N, C-alpha and C positions, 0 to 999 in steps of 0.2 A: 207655518207649516211645522209639526212639532217635527221635534228631533225623529222623535218612531215611527214615522211617514218620510225620512228622507231617506237617499240613497245610502248604503254603508259609507263610502268615500265623505257625502258628506253631512252624516253625522260626525264622521274622525273631527273634521276641521270646525264643526258647530258646538262638539260639546265636551274638546278637548283642545289646548295647547300645539296639537299638530297640523301643520297644513302641508297642499300638497300640488304641486305642480304638474303643467302637461309634458309628460318626456318627450316632445315635437313642437315644432310649428308648423303643421298642418292645419290651415284655418277649419277644416271639418271638424276635425279632431280636437282640436284648440278650443273651440266652441261647443262641444260636448261637452269637456272639461269643466270652462268657466262655467257655466249650468248645473252641473254637480262639485260646483263649489271651489273648485282650483284659482289660485292665486299665481300664477309664473307658469313658466314655461320656460324650457331647452333644446339645443342646440345641440351637435355636432355633426362632420362629414360624414358620417354615416346617418344620420336621421335628418340630411338636408337631400342626401342621394334616394333615400326612400319616398321625401315627400314630393319629389319630383316626379320619381315613378309613379307615384299613386296620383298627383295633380296635375299631371304633365301638361293636361291639356289648358289648364292656366296660367303654362310660365313657358309654354312652348313659345307662343307669338313674341312675350319679350323679349326672351334669349338672341331671338332673330333682331328684334329692334336694338337693344346692347352692341350687337355686333356691328349693326348696318351703322348707328350713331358715333363708333370709336375705332373706327379704318385702322389705326394702327397698333391698338389693346392685341397683348397674347390673350392666349386661350385662359391662366390661370388669372389675369384681369378682369374679363369678362367673367369668368365663374365669381371671383370674390365681389365684382356687383351684383349677381344673382343672388348668391347669400346673405348681400346687404340688406337686399329687397326683404326676401324672407323671412328675415327679421323685424325688418320695419311694420310689415305689417302680421305681423305677429302681434310683437310690441304695439299695435293700434288698436289690437282686441282687447288686450291686456289694459291699457289706459284709464278706462272708470274705474278697473281695480284700485288701480295706482293713485287715482285723485283720492276714493273712496278711502282709501288706506294710508291717503300724508305721506303718499313716498314709498311706505314701508313694506307696502309689496303690493304686485301686480309687475314683475320686470319681466323681460326676455333676456334669457341669458343665450351669446353668439362667441362661439368657439375663434380662439386664434388658432392661426396656421397651424395646424399637426409639426410641418417639420422644422418649424421654431424651436423644438424642442429643447435645444442644445444653447440657443442665443438668445440671455434675457432682453439685450438692445433691442432686439427683431420686434419682441413679444411686447414687451413698454409699448413701443411704437404704436403698434398695429394694435393693441388692448387703449390706446388712450383716444388715438382715433375712431374706433368702434363705441364709445362711449357717449361721441358726437351725433350718432345717430339719432337717437332719440332719448329722449329725458328717464325714459326708463328701461333703459337699454344698462345688462350686467354683461361681464365679459369673464369667459372660460379661459381659464390658462393652468395649465398641464404643470402637474406638482412633482417636475426633475429638479435637478441642482439651479440649472439655469432660472424655472419656474418660479421656485421657491425665492429668488433675487427678484423675479421681475412683479411679482406677488406684493411686496414689500413699497417699488417704486411704485409701484401704481394705482397700489391705495394712498399712496404719499400724493400722488397724482389728483385723486378725487373720485377715482374709478373703483367702480361698486365690482368688486371680483367674485367669481364663482368659481373655487379649487376643485379643478378634474384631473384624472387620470391620478386616482386617488384612492386607494385602499388600505390603507392600514392606520394605526393606532401611529406608529411615528409622523407618517406625512401629515396626519390630520395638527397633531402638535404643531408642528413645523409651519402648518399654513398660519393656526390662530397666531403664533408669535409672531410671523413675517407681518399680519395683518395689523398686531398690535403697535410694533413699530412703524409702521406708517400709518397708524390712527396717530399716534403719539409725536410722529414729525410733523403732521399736520396742526396738531392742537401746540404744538411749540411754537408755530409761527402764526399763531392768531386763525386758524383757518377751521372751518366747519366742518365737524364730524357727524353731527345730526341728522344728515341726510346720507348716511352710508348702511346698508345692509349688506356685508360680505357673509358668504359661503362659502361652508367647505364640503365640498361632492367626500364622499364613501360609496368606492364603486362594489357595495358587498356583494354584488348578485357574481362579480366575474372574481371577487377572492374565493369564492364556491366555489366556480369552474373551474382556479388553481389549483383547490385542491382534488378536484376529479381527474385533472391532468395529472398530478403526483400520484395518485394512483393506481393509474395505469402504466408510466413512467418507470415510477420506482416498486412498483408491483406491493403497494401498500394496503392490506385489509381491512379497513374496519367496520362496524355496523354501517349497514344501509340506514343514511338520514345523516349520522354523522356528519357528513360533513359539508349538510346542506347546514350547518349553523354557524358556518367560520366567520360570515359577513356578519352574520348577525351578532356574535359574541365580539370582533371587533370593534362593530357602533357601539354597542352595550359598554365596552370597557371605553369609547371616548369619549362618551356623554358626559358620565358624572366626573371624569378630570374636564371637561372643559366649562362645566358650571360651577365647581367649587374653585377656578382660576381665574373666573370672571372672564374671559375672551367674551371679544363684540362678535366674531363669527361667529355663526348658528350652521352645527351640520345637518347634511343634506345627504339622503340614503338615497342610491339608483341603482341600475343591471339589476331589475324584476327578474326572479325566474320561480317562487312560489310564493306563498299570501304571506309566508312567516315576514318577507322583507317590509310588509305591511302591517299586518295584526302584532308583530312583536317589538314593533316600535310608535303604537299607536300611544295619544299620552305626553310624549316627551314634545320639547318646544325645539321642533326640528321640522325640516321638509322633506317631504315623502316626493320624489319625481320619477312618476309613475307610466310607462307607453300604452297606449288608448289600449290596446288590445288586455290587457291587465286592469285597465278601469271597467271595462263592462266585465270580465268575471268576476271581481270583487265585488261591485254591485250586483251581478247575480246572485249570489254567494249568500250562506246562511248563518257566516263567521260573525260571529257576537262582537260588535264594537264595543273593549272596553280597555283600560288601560294595562298596558303591558310593559313599557320600557323602562320598571323597573323590578318586571319579574327576572327570577336569574335564570340564565340556558340551564336544560334539565341537568341533572348531577351526572357526572362524568364525560360530560362532551366536552370540557373546555380540555380535562386531563388527557384526555385519547389526544385531541389535537396538538396538543404540546408534544406527548410524549412521540407521536408517528409522525408527524411534518415539521421538520426545522423554520421551514418557511412561513408556517401557523405562528409559531414565535416572533418570529422577526414583525410579523404583521400586527401580532396581540399585545405584545411588550409594550409601553412606551419608550424602550431605550432599545428596540429592537435591530433598530437599523440608524445609519448616520445622515445628514442629509445627501452625502458624496453617492450614497450606496442605491441610493432611491433609481434613478435609471436604470440599471440592472436586472431588479425585482422583477420576477417572472411576469406578473398582474400590467406589470409599465412596460414591458417590452412588446407583450399580446398584444396591449392596447392600443401602444400608437404606430404598430404596425396596420393593425386594424383600420383606426381612421386614418393612417396616411395612405392603404391602400383605396379610403372608401374615398377621399381626397381625390386622391390620380384617377380613379371612375368616375368623379364628377369633370373634373376637367376635359378627361373625353368627351364626355357627354357633349359640352362645350363643342368641340372638336370638330364632333362631327356636323353639329351646325357651322359651324365654319367651313370645312370642308368636306362636303357631304361626299360620300362613297360614290364616285363616277360608275361601279359597277351597279350597285342600286342597291347591294347588302347593308 
């Protein structure tokens, strides 16, 4: 099939260096994505909870079975078993891509426990375990101060990481440097790095969201649409730095809010992790598949964001934050709280299966 007859997302991956992943481990959604050129997938607690609600009929009996087979397990233990099995099923769907691409693509990202965000040792232990679940597993680690330490250590131990809870240029650079330290430690001991495919997520839509929060909180007035460029601007700032410095981690854009989060990044040697509903919209659109990664942000946008939003400056400038400041950054706090809340909701689903409400509610 010629590129002109492919869907827009399939054209993106067929005619440029850009890859796309499915932002879910849903069997139905991942099947669609692979058919349209996706070469990976990702999960987090919010996604797992959404999949469980959407495809609960596929998992209801298995949850009961997990509980019955493990009489002493807590709801947390049973929930993590469920999360792991969801990830393994997604990895199985991607296995043909993994084998076709010689292990360079075709991975499923599974996220470490969001409540571990302050504990590098706990993150590392869980990450190393997750890497054993399937040959094509990638492990998501938050870009907190503890997470940066864990990224170096897990990389050294041979884990393919996907840095998450990351929104800014300073965070992306800290991840890239941690990955390099881990890879160099492996190489110094004669260990292989050929199979390593680390990626660093920038949740660009969540940076946009934070600008909108600040507009209301701090009564900031900017022209319509200006704040919707914040995430794209930060990504476009990080991308050439990664290339100039020769970092082996690959940038990944996530948290989609509008088509610029796809269209403005086409052509980059990057990954775009796109939710199913946005895939449907993009594939039905008439947005031209043209390389735009090198196109500058519209005149005046970055200047306005820098002048109006101190937190955009922190996110945009390479030295805008220290690693010690990552944990208190607004988008980090908001995202960690959301992931932890989703994780608690997920364990509540398991609890309901363990302890059905006697009132029938």
